[in-house]
Structure formats: structure tokens, C-alpha cells
C-alpha positions, -999 to 999 in steps of 0.1 A, spaced: 769 -249 -400 741 -220 -388 715 -251 -378 748 -266 -358 757 -233 -341 722 -223 -335 718 -253 -313 747 -239 -293 729 -211 -285 691 -219 -281 679 -223 -317 676 -203 -350 654 -178 -333 686 -167 -318 708 -166 -345 716 -135 -362 734 -129 -399 751 -104 -416 761 -109 -453 792 -84 -461 801 -74 -497 826 -50 -507 797 -23 -515 765 -42 -499 758 -52 -463 724 -73 -457 712 -81 -420 688 -109 -420 677 -137 -396 689 -169 -405 656 -187 -400 630 -187 -423 593 -170 -426 575 -195 -400 544 -195 -421 528 -219 -396 530 -195 -371 525 -161 -390 499 -139 -376 497 -155 -342 522 -134 -323 543 -165 -313 574 -156 -335 609 -150 -317 622 -117 -331 656 -119 -314 675 -129 -345 663 -100 -366 669 -79 -336 707 -94 -331 711 -90 -374 700 -54 -368 726 -49 -344 751 -59 -366 739 -37 -392 739 -7 -366 776 -14 -357 784 -19 -394 773 17 -398 793 30 -367 761 35 -344 774 11 -315 763 29 -290 725 22 -302 734 -11 -309 746 -13 -275 718 2 -258 693 -23 -277 714 -54 -270 718 -45 -235 680 -45 -233 677 -78 -251 699 -95 -228 683 -79 -197 648 -93 -210 663 -129 -218 680 -129 -185 651 -118 -165 629 -148 -183 596 -131 -177 590 -124 -213 605 -154 -230 585 -168 -263 575 -199 -267 604 -215 -284 627 -204 -253 601 -222 -232 583 -191 -222 547 -181 -228 554 -143 -240 538 -134 -273 563 -116 -297 542 -81 -287 548 -87 -251 586 -96 -258 592 -67 -280 573 -43 -253 593 -56 -225 627 -50 -246 615 -15 -257 605 -7 -219 643 -20 -211 655 7 -233 638 37 -217 652 25 -184 
């Protein structure tokens, strides 16, 4: 089902995941390790970041999660720093830097 749902929002690079048990919570990206692009600066970190947001909210750190989420959505909406899987040309580092800059205001 995760692959099917990922297609609705743009791919596995955007799909967060959080496994919640009675005493343990594990946030992770749904996609694999992408060994074919490892070390090339081509990976889309959005799924991992969004999974982190789920973890922050579970820890009652919603204010911090909201700030990061707003910056991610702002960068994606602007479209200047999209990674290759989203039709852009930005590297992982450029995309991440844009998100950090967005949080700085």
C-alpha cells in the first residue's frame, strides 16, 4: 500500500513513515537506501525529514515540527530547489540548505 499511496503524492521520496508500538516509536523513510545514487548528492531527503516531523509531534514538539514542515512546503512550492526525482536539478545539499534557510526566515 505504501507504494500505491506514494504514487499519489509524487513518489517514495516524499513518503514518511512512523511505526508506533506500546513502548517504542521508530520514524523512518519508506524507501530503501538507493545504493545506485549513494554519495552523488542526488537523494531526496524529504521522506526522512517528514518522518522526523512525525517523531517530533509524537514527542510533543509540534512547534519545532511545524517550523520545519512550513519550510519544506515553502521550498517545494517555490520549486527552485527540487531534487531530480521531482523534476528539478538541485542536489541533496542545495535542497537541504534551502530548507534550513527557510527556517531562518
